[in-house]
C-alpha positions in Angstrom: 112.2 23.0 -45.1 115.6 21.9 -46.4 116.9 22.8 -49.8 119.8 21.3 -51.6 121.9 23.6 -53.7 125.3 23.7 -55.4 126.8 27.1 -54.6 130.1 28.1 -56.1 130.8 24.4 -56.9 130.0 23.1 -53.4 127.0 21.0 -52.6 125.1 22.2 -49.5 121.9 21.7 -47.7 120.2 24.7 -46.1 117.2 25.1 -43.8 114.9 27.8 -45.1 111.8 29.5 -43.7 108.6 29.7 -45.7 108.8 32.7 -48.0 112.4 33.4 -47.2 114.0 35.5 -49.9 117.1 34.0 -51.5 119.1 37.3 -51.2 118.6 37.2 -47.4 119.5 33.6 -47.1 122.7 34.1 -49.2 123.8 37.0 -47.0 123.1 35.1 -43.8 125.3 32.3 -45.2 128.2 34.7 -45.7 127.9 35.5 -49.4 128.4 39.2 -48.9 129.0 39.9 -52.6 125.3 39.6 -53.1 124.1 43.1 -52.1 120.8 44.4 -50.9 119.8 47.3 -53.2 116.3 48.2 -54.2 114.6 44.9 -53.2 112.6 45.1 -56.4 114.9 43.6 -59.1 115.7 47.0 -60.6 119.3 47.7 -59.5 121.1 44.4 -60.2 123.1 44.6 -56.9 121.8 41.1 -55.9 122.5 39.5 -59.3 123.7 35.8 -59.1 123.8 33.1 -61.7 121.2 30.4 -61.3 122.1 27.4 -63.6 124.3 29.9 -65.5 121.6 32.5 -66.0 121.8 35.9 -64.4 118.9 36.4 -62.0 118.0 38.8 -59.2 118.2 37.1 -55.8 115.8 39.6 -54.3 113.1 38.3 -56.5 113.5 34.6 -55.7 112.1 32.7 -52.8 114.8 30.5 -51.3 112.9 27.4 -52.1 113.2 28.1 -55.8 116.9 27.3 -55.5 116.2 23.7 -54.7 118.4 21.5 -56.8 119.9 24.5 -58.7 123.5 25.6 -59.3 124.1 29.0 -57.8 127.1 31.2 -58.5 128.0 34.4 -56.6 131.0 36.6 -57.1 132.8 34.7 -54.4 132.8 31.7 -56.8 134.5 33.5 -59.7 138.1 33.7 -58.4 140.5 30.9 -59.1 141.7 30.4 -55.6 143.4 33.6 -54.5 143.7 34.8 -58.1 141.0 36.8 -59.9 139.5 35.2 -63.0 139.9 36.8 -66.4 136.7 38.8 -66.1 137.6 40.1 -62.6 141.1 41.1 -63.8 139.7 42.8 -66.9 137.5 45.0 -64.6 140.5 45.9 -62.5 142.7 46.6 -65.6 140.0 48.7 -67.2 139.3 50.8 -64.1 135.7 49.5 -64.1 135.6 49.1 -60.3 134.9 52.1 -58.1 132.9 51.7 -54.9 132.3 48.0 -55.5 128.6 47.9 -54.7 127.4 47.1 -58.2 130.6 45.2 -59.3 129.5 41.7 -58.2 126.2 42.0 -60.1 128.0 43.4 -63.2 130.5 40.6 -63.1 127.9 37.9 -62.9 125.7 39.5 -65.6 128.8 39.7 -67.8 129.8 36.1 -67.0 126.4 34.9 -68.0 126.8 36.6 -71.3 130.4 35.5 -71.9 129.6 31.9 -71.0 126.9 32.0 -73.7 128.7 34.1 -76.3 132.5 34.5 -76.5 132.6 37.6 -78.8 129.6 39.8 -77.9 129.2 43.2 -79.6 129.0 46.4 -77.5 125.3 46.4 -77.9 125.0 42.8 -76.7 127.1 43.7 -73.6 124.9 46.7 -72.9 121.8 44.5 -73.2 123.3 41.9 -70.8 124.2 44.6 -68.3 120.8 46.4 -68.6 119.2 46.6 -65.2 122.6 46.7 -63.4 122.9 50.3 -62.0 126.2 52.0 -61.4 126.4 55.4 -59.9 130.2 55.7 -59.8 131.8 54.9 -63.1 129.1 55.2 -65.6 129.2 52.3 -68.0 132.0 53.1 -70.5 134.7 51.4 -68.5 132.5 48.5 -67.5 131.7 47.8 -71.2 135.4 48.1 -72.0 136.2 45.6 -69.2 133.7 43.0 -70.7 135.2 43.6 -74.2 138.7 43.1 -72.8 137.7 39.9 -71.0 136.1 38.6 -74.2 139.3 39.3 -76.0 141.4 37.6 -73.4 139.1 34.6 -73.4 139.5 33.9 -77.1 141.1 30.5 -77.8 
């Protein structure tokens, strides 16, 4: 069947197989920021935004994306320049191996799009389920706080 999606601001039509997992489809389509981790929705490596809400692509059948707006980490940058959140991760030293970073960025973006000045507890809650084995979470939380500060009007 064909599905129609808007991904990173671009309208596209994709042919999908019955039961095809959205994570697998995105990777086949070249969206390599969406990582295969646990395959059970526990690690957050496959986090994307679906209509602005952070979701695990490994738990979604591709057909569920029909008519939806999808955002991957590839869609965050402003051309060749990183967006405020990406730059805050770099400036805070919150990026190590990069495996969890796209999911962390998208979970944080979902939060910051909804709430411009989240508390540390709200940031922790938004990032819950995104596992990082390199940095721990202190620098990641600091990066989201820095981005929130930089995004103030």
